[in-house]
PLY file of the C-alpha trace (Angstrom):
ply
format ascii 1.0
element vertex 235
property float x
property float y
property float z
element edge 234
property int vertex1
property int vertex2
end_header
7.18 -10.62 18.49
9.81 -9.58 20.01
8.33 -5.39 20.77
5.38 -5.41 22.21
5.23 -0.68 21.23
6.87 0.69 18.29
7.24 5.28 17.73
5.66 4.19 14.21
4.26 0.91 12.16
4.49 1.21 9.37
1.70 -1.28 7.44
3.25 -2.85 3.98
7.04 -2.94 3.07
5.52 -1.83 -0.50
6.93 1.02 -2.73
4.58 3.67 -0.48
5.80 1.86 2.47
9.62 1.25 2.06
9.92 5.30 0.65
8.11 6.29 4.27
10.98 4.53 5.73
13.64 5.88 3.96
12.42 9.36 5.59
11.97 8.53 8.16
14.93 6.40 10.31
16.65 9.93 9.24
14.54 11.66 12.45
13.70 8.71 14.06
15.24 4.89 14.51
12.66 3.03 16.28
9.38 1.99 13.40
9.02 -1.43 12.20
7.21 -2.31 8.50
4.85 -5.17 7.91
3.89 -6.77 4.96
2.20 -10.06 4.32
4.58 -11.76 1.35
7.22 -14.23 2.06
9.72 -11.06 1.00
9.73 -7.51 0.45
8.57 -7.24 -3.45
5.78 -10.91 -3.22
2.82 -8.23 -3.65
4.25 -7.46 -7.44
4.87 -11.51 -8.29
1.18 -12.35 -7.66
0.52 -9.70 -10.57
-0.52 -10.64 -13.84
1.96 -12.35 -15.93
2.59 -9.21 -18.28
2.60 -6.32 -16.07
5.57 -3.88 -16.36
6.25 0.01 -15.04
3.81 2.25 -16.15
6.27 4.19 -16.42
9.78 4.27 -18.03
12.59 3.56 -15.00
13.83 6.46 -14.35
10.33 7.50 -13.15
9.45 4.60 -10.93
13.28 4.59 -8.59
12.29 5.78 -4.95
14.27 7.64 -2.86
18.25 7.36 -2.77
19.13 4.30 -4.98
17.62 4.27 -8.58
15.73 1.15 -10.61
18.80 -0.50 -12.27
17.74 0.12 -15.74
18.50 1.63 -19.24
16.25 5.00 -18.81
13.02 4.25 -20.65
12.90 0.43 -19.66
9.88 -1.14 -18.48
10.82 -3.57 -15.60
8.95 -6.18 -15.51
7.39 -7.24 -12.47
10.66 -9.59 -11.53
12.54 -6.82 -11.31
10.59 -4.51 -9.71
10.16 -7.13 -6.82
14.12 -7.91 -6.40
14.45 -3.64 -6.75
12.17 -3.58 -4.03
13.98 -6.71 -2.17
17.26 -5.04 -2.07
16.32 -1.63 -1.63
15.17 -3.51 1.32
18.52 -4.90 2.10
20.68 -2.00 1.53
19.05 -0.07 3.55
18.85 -2.03 6.10
14.91 -1.83 6.64
12.88 -3.16 9.67
10.68 -5.60 8.06
8.39 -7.97 8.98
7.70 -10.56 7.01
4.77 -12.27 7.01
2.78 -10.71 9.10
-1.01 -10.36 7.86
-2.07 -7.05 9.53
-5.98 -8.07 11.11
-7.48 -5.24 12.84
-6.46 -1.34 13.67
-7.46 -0.34 16.66
-7.25 3.54 18.79
-7.33 3.78 22.11
-7.03 7.20 24.13
-3.80 7.70 23.73
-2.60 5.07 21.06
-3.68 2.63 18.03
-3.15 -1.40 19.07
-2.65 -3.19 15.35
-4.06 -7.17 16.33
-1.76 -8.85 13.58
-1.81 -12.78 12.67
1.61 -13.30 15.28
0.16 -11.07 18.57
-0.70 -7.31 18.79
1.59 -4.34 18.60
0.57 -0.71 19.92
2.43 1.89 18.25
2.38 6.00 18.86
1.78 6.67 15.33
0.62 4.58 11.88
0.90 4.84 7.96
-0.74 2.43 6.45
0.68 2.14 2.48
-0.95 -0.90 1.57
-1.59 0.75 -1.80
-4.26 0.79 -3.69
-4.72 -2.92 -6.10
-5.81 -4.64 -2.59
-8.33 -6.61 -4.16
-9.68 -7.92 -7.74
-12.94 -6.09 -8.51
-15.17 -8.87 -9.99
-19.13 -7.97 -10.17
-21.53 -10.17 -8.15
-25.01 -11.44 -10.38
-27.45 -13.87 -11.51
-28.24 -11.81 -15.32
-25.84 -8.82 -16.31
-27.94 -6.64 -18.63
-25.37 -5.55 -20.87
-26.66 -2.85 -24.42
-27.39 -4.17 -27.65
-26.98 -6.22 -29.41
-26.38 -8.54 -26.91
-29.68 -7.57 -23.93
-28.56 -9.83 -21.13
-25.66 -13.15 -19.73
-27.09 -15.32 -17.29
-24.48 -17.37 -15.43
-27.08 -20.12 -15.44
-26.86 -20.88 -19.45
-23.40 -19.49 -19.63
-21.32 -21.32 -22.26
-18.64 -20.35 -22.99
-15.71 -21.73 -21.27
-14.39 -18.83 -18.79
-14.95 -15.11 -18.17
-12.57 -12.52 -18.04
-13.04 -9.44 -15.98
-11.37 -6.34 -17.34
-13.13 -4.27 -14.09
-10.28 -3.46 -11.81
-9.29 -3.12 -8.26
-10.42 -1.85 -5.23
-9.33 -1.43 -2.10
-10.10 -2.87 1.11
-9.81 -0.86 4.18
-12.39 -3.15 5.94
-9.36 -3.76 8.48
-9.34 -0.50 9.49
-12.07 -0.28 12.32
-11.62 2.87 13.43
-14.48 5.58 11.77
-11.66 7.12 9.08
-13.21 5.90 5.71
-15.53 7.57 3.87
-18.67 6.74 1.86
-16.20 6.87 -1.93
-13.95 3.65 0.31
-11.48 5.92 0.69
-9.76 7.55 3.60
-10.54 11.12 4.46
-7.72 12.76 5.19
-5.82 16.25 3.47
-2.78 14.39 1.32
-2.45 10.76 3.75
-2.61 13.15 7.12
-6.08 12.79 9.15
-7.00 15.37 11.36
-8.91 13.09 12.52
-7.21 10.84 14.11
-3.45 12.48 15.28
-1.24 9.59 14.37
-2.69 8.10 11.47
-1.25 8.75 8.88
-1.75 6.91 4.35
0.52 6.78 1.47
-0.23 4.71 -2.14
-3.40 5.76 -2.70
-5.07 7.06 -5.27
-4.66 11.08 -6.57
-3.57 11.35 -2.85
-2.06 14.37 -3.97
-1.72 13.97 -7.26
-1.65 11.32 -10.60
1.43 9.55 -9.62
0.40 9.22 -5.85
-0.45 5.30 -6.47
2.37 4.61 -8.40
6.60 4.27 -7.06
7.90 7.70 -7.88
4.63 9.52 -6.69
4.35 8.39 -3.64
8.23 8.83 -2.67
7.23 12.55 -3.02
4.08 11.77 -0.81
6.03 10.07 2.29
8.13 12.84 2.44
5.53 15.19 3.16
4.22 13.32 5.61
7.39 11.78 7.33
8.08 15.32 7.47
4.39 16.56 8.76
5.34 13.83 11.66
9.06 15.43 12.38
7.50 19.05 13.04
4.86 16.89 15.38
7.83 15.09 16.99
9.09 18.58 17.63
6.32 19.81 19.23
0 1
1 2
2 3
3 4
4 5
5 6
6 7
7 8
8 9
9 10
10 11
11 12
12 13
13 14
14 15
15 16
16 17
17 18
18 19
19 20
20 21
21 22
22 23
23 24
24 25
25 26
26 27
27 28
28 29
29 30
30 31
31 32
32 33
33 34
34 35
35 36
36 37
37 38
38 39
39 40
40 41
41 42
42 43
43 44
44 45
45 46
46 47
47 48
48 49
49 50
50 51
51 52
52 53
53 54
54 55
55 56
56 57
57 58
58 59
59 60
60 61
61 62
62 63
63 64
64 65
65 66
66 67
67 68
68 69
69 70
70 71
71 72
72 73
73 74
74 75
75 76
76 77
77 78
78 79
79 80
80 81
81 82
82 83
83 84
84 85
85 86
86 87
87 88
88 89
89 90
90 91
91 92
92 93
93 94
94 95
95 96
96 97
97 98
98 99
99 100
100 101
101 102
102 103
103 104
104 105
105 106
106 107
107 108
108 109
109 110
110 111
111 112
112 113
113 114
114 115
115 116
116 117
117 118
118 119
119 120
120 121
121 122
122 123
123 124
124 125
125 126
126 127
127 128
128 129
129 130
130 131
131 132
132 133
133 134
134 135
135 136
136 137
137 138
138 139
139 140
140 141
141 142
142 143
143 144
144 145
145 146
146 147
147 148
148 149
149 150
150 151
151 152
152 153
153 154
154 155
155 156
156 157
157 158
158 159
159 160
160 161
161 162
162 163
163 164
164 165
165 166
166 167
167 168
168 169
169 170
170 171
171 172
172 173
173 174
174 175
175 176
176 177
177 178
178 179
179 180
180 181
181 182
182 183
183 184
184 185
185 186
186 187
187 188
188 189
189 190
190 191
191 192
192 193
193 194
194 195
195 196
196 197
197 198
198 199
199 200
200 201
201 202
202 203
203 204
204 205
205 206
206 207
207 208
208 209
209 210
210 211
211 212
212 213
213 214
214 215
215 216
216 217
217 218
218 219
219 220
220 221
221 222
222 223
223 224
224 225
225 226
226 227
227 228
228 229
229 230
230 231
231 232
232 233
233 234
């Protein structure tokens, strides 16, 4: 890495991270986005083939640049990946790809980000890794189910495959700071940590409203977080 210290490090360059970067660029140029993908929008391409935006295109755009799709249409995962990539290019976002964040630590006056390409320090960190990080697959030897079946044993299973419809779960195990509550989610007020100054989250499920985990909602939450940063810098 060419630089070791930034004012702000944004972890994740998906819709939440790019929304943060859009607003942050208006008040501070000293930041970088880190993403483990090989291209912006990579996380969309790794989803199921049939995935489309849950809402109409007009509700999923990021600030400043609309999704180039017909109103009411639902862009595919490929459409969204292309849109995010073009968005990052349009605003010359400082994205560093192929960089997996392994740990986030805090010292007395700064944050330390350990990545697959080395270490970074920052005054502030904004976690924008999204809500659907790990597919949730129950661990079991025997699964009890309701009648007419009484149980399903892995050892005796004759089917060729199992289709899990158990969704995804977040993964914040790499954050080595006491911020995650018993429910598995960071404890914040609208994405702002009261306990750790300079630590923020955007794109979390129900961070402020039902849409917080979606493209349009994450933009609103990003504006709120960046406005807080702006006020803190003015003190």
